[in-house]
C-alpha positions as CSV (number, residue, x, y, z in Angstrom):
1,M,-78.0,-122.2,173.8
2,R,-76.7,-119.4,171.5
3,V,-75.5,-120.0,167.9
4,V,-73.3,-117.6,166.1
5,R,-73.6,-117.9,162.4
6,A,-70.4,-117.4,160.3
7,A,-72.2,-114.6,158.3
8,D,-72.7,-112.6,161.6
9,I,-69.3,-113.2,162.7
10,R,-67.9,-111.8,159.6
11,R,-70.3,-108.7,159.4
12,I,-69.2,-107.9,162.9
13,I,-65.8,-108.5,162.5
14,G,-65.7,-106.6,159.1
15,A,-67.2,-103.5,160.6
16,G,-64.0,-102.4,162.7
17,S,-60.7,-103.1,163.6
18,R,-61.6,-105.1,167.0
19,A,-61.8,-108.6,167.9
20,F,-65.3,-109.9,168.3
21,N,-65.7,-110.6,171.9
22,L,-68.7,-112.9,173.0
23,R,-67.8,-113.7,176.5
24,V,-65.8,-111.2,178.4
25,A,-65.0,-110.4,181.9
26,D,-66.7,-106.9,181.9
27,P,-69.5,-107.2,179.2
28,Y,-70.4,-103.8,177.6
29,L,-71.9,-104.4,174.1
30,P,-75.3,-105.9,173.7
31,Y,-74.2,-109.2,172.6
32,Q,-71.8,-109.9,175.0
33,K,-72.2,-112.2,177.8
34,Q,-70.5,-112.6,181.3
35,G,-67.4,-114.9,181.0
36,L,-67.8,-116.6,184.2
37,G,-64.2,-117.5,184.4
38,F,-63.3,-117.8,180.5
39,T,-63.5,-115.2,177.4
40,W,-64.3,-116.2,174.0
41,S,-63.5,-114.0,170.8
42,F,-63.1,-114.1,167.3
43,F,-60.3,-112.0,165.7
44,T,-58.7,-111.3,162.3
45,P,-55.9,-109.7,160.7
46,R,-57.5,-106.2,161.0
47,D,-57.2,-106.5,164.7
48,T,-54.5,-104.7,166.6
49,Q,-51.8,-107.1,168.2
50,D,-49.4,-106.5,170.8
51,V,-47.1,-108.6,173.2
52,H,-48.7,-109.5,176.3
53,V,-48.9,-112.0,179.4
54,H,-51.6,-113.4,181.4
55,G,-51.3,-114.1,185.1
56,L,-52.2,-117.4,186.9
57,P,-54.1,-119.4,186.2
58,A,-55.0,-118.0,182.9
59,V,-54.5,-120.1,179.7
60,E,-55.1,-118.7,176.6
61,I,-56.1,-121.1,173.6
62,Y,-55.9,-119.6,170.0
63,G,-57.6,-121.6,166.9
64,V,-57.1,-121.0,163.5
65,L,-60.2,-121.0,161.0
66,A,-58.6,-119.6,157.8
67,G,-55.1,-118.1,157.2
68,R,-52.3,-118.7,158.6
69,L,-51.1,-117.2,162.2
70,Q,-47.7,-117.0,164.0
71,L,-47.4,-117.4,167.7
72,W,-44.5,-115.9,169.4
73,Y,-44.2,-116.9,173.0
74,K,-41.6,-117.2,176.0
75,P,-41.9,-117.7,179.8
76,M,-42.1,-114.3,181.5
77,D,-38.9,-114.8,183.7
78,Q,-36.5,-115.9,180.9
79,R,-34.5,-113.3,179.1
80,G,-32.7,-112.8,175.9
81,V,-33.4,-113.1,172.2
82,R,-33.1,-117.1,172.3
83,A,-35.8,-117.1,175.0
84,W,-38.5,-116.3,172.3
85,R,-39.7,-119.3,170.3
86,C,-42.5,-119.1,167.3
87,R,-44.7,-121.7,165.6
88,T,-46.9,-121.0,162.8
89,L,-50.5,-122.3,162.8
90,N,-52.6,-123.3,159.9
91,P,-56.4,-123.7,159.2
92,G,-57.3,-126.3,161.9
93,D,-54.6,-126.0,164.3
94,W,-54.9,-125.0,167.7
95,A,-52.3,-123.7,170.5
96,E,-52.3,-123.1,174.3
97,V,-50.4,-120.3,175.6
98,E,-49.7,-121.1,179.5
99,P,-49.9,-118.6,182.2
100,L,-47.1,-115.9,182.7
101,N,-45.9,-116.5,179.4
102,C,-45.5,-113.5,177.1
103,H,-46.9,-113.9,173.2
104,F,-47.5,-112.2,170.1
105,A,-50.0,-113.5,167.6
106,C,-49.4,-112.0,164.1
107,W,-51.5,-113.0,160.8
108,L,-49.2,-114.0,158.0
109,D,-52.1,-113.4,155.5
110,R,-54.1,-110.3,154.8
111,E,-57.3,-112.5,155.1
112,G,-57.9,-114.8,158.2
113,L,-60.1,-115.8,161.1
114,G,-59.3,-117.2,164.3
115,T,-60.9,-117.7,167.6
116,V,-59.3,-117.1,171.0
117,I,-60.5,-118.6,174.6
118,K,-59.0,-117.5,177.7
119,A,-59.6,-119.7,180.4
120,A,-59.0,-118.2,183.7
121,G,-60.6,-120.7,186.4
122,S,-63.1,-119.3,189.1
123,G,-62.8,-115.9,188.0
124,E,-61.1,-113.7,185.6
125,L,-59.6,-110.3,186.0
126,A,-60.7,-107.6,183.4
127,G,-58.9,-104.8,181.7
128,V,-55.3,-103.9,180.7
129,G,-52.8,-103.0,183.3
130,R,-50.5,-104.6,185.7
131,L,-49.9,-108.3,186.6
132,G,-52.2,-109.7,189.1
133,I,-54.2,-106.7,188.9
134,S,-55.8,-106.6,185.3
135,G,-56.2,-109.5,183.0
136,K,-54.0,-108.6,180.4
137,T,-50.4,-107.3,181.0
138,T,-48.9,-105.5,178.1
139,C,-45.1,-104.6,177.8
140,K,-45.9,-101.2,178.9
141,D,-46.7,-102.3,182.2
142,C,-44.4,-105.1,182.7
143,N,-42.0,-105.1,185.5
144,V,-39.2,-106.7,183.6
145,Q,-39.6,-105.0,180.3
146,R,-36.1,-103.4,180.3
147,Q,-34.8,-106.7,180.5
148,C,-36.4,-108.1,177.6
149,L,-34.8,-108.5,174.2
150,R,-36.7,-109.5,171.0
151,P,-35.3,-111.4,167.7
152,P,-34.8,-109.1,164.7
153,E,-37.5,-110.7,162.9
154,M,-40.1,-110.4,165.7
155,A,-39.0,-106.6,166.4
156,E,-40.0,-106.1,162.8
157,L,-43.1,-108.0,162.8
158,L,-44.1,-105.9,165.8
159,D,-43.4,-102.6,163.7
160,A,-45.5,-104.1,160.6
161,Y,-48.4,-104.5,163.0
162,Q,-48.2,-101.1,164.3
163,K,-49.2,-99.9,160.9
164,P,-52.8,-99.7,159.9
165,Y,-54.2,-102.9,158.2
166,A,-54.5,-101.3,154.7
167,E,-50.9,-100.2,154.9
168,R,-49.2,-103.7,156.1
169,D,-47.0,-105.5,153.5
170,Y,-48.4,-108.9,154.2
171,R,-45.8,-110.3,151.7
172,R,-42.8,-108.7,153.9
173,I,-44.6,-110.1,157.0
174,A,-44.7,-113.9,155.7
175,T,-41.1,-113.3,154.7
176,L,-40.3,-112.4,158.1
177,A,-42.2,-115.2,159.7
178,E,-40.3,-117.6,157.2
179,S,-37.1,-116.6,158.2
180,A,-38.0,-116.8,162.0
181,I,-39.1,-120.6,161.5
182,Q,-35.8,-121.3,159.4
183,R,-33.7,-119.8,162.2
184,E,-35.5,-121.7,164.9
185,E,-34.9,-124.9,162.9
186,R,-31.1,-124.1,163.0
């Protein structure tokens, strides 16, 4: 059994700009263990985020411990702006993203803490690259990327997340997220 104390999580996460990956397909840091079909990480607004997809049978589960997180998602094979949906998660909320669903997570607050569990069944592919060869596929390696359209709010959120953490305008990010939710409700 291993217990991970809140102070240790915050100290490790606060030291950099990467998720704190405890269980991974390819351990390379002393505190990481082999995922055995799943990964487990903690992440904050300091971590970079991108649009990505996981192949079958990987399910990604997001849990929000502090702050607000907005998840954008769509089935990989659906095209157009209207295919994208978004949901805002508050502390205590959890969400599952099914396999072959493109998704993007963005924090709406400067401070936040979440956990991500990716369950992939009997074995998980490691790394970032092409679908079916790697565990995570970003737009760069997606075979349908040229046919994908993003809603304006999502495009602006992605632009905001390309900036270093210290330069992000979280008031603007929250405003964009709220307008996307209002668009969804219409």
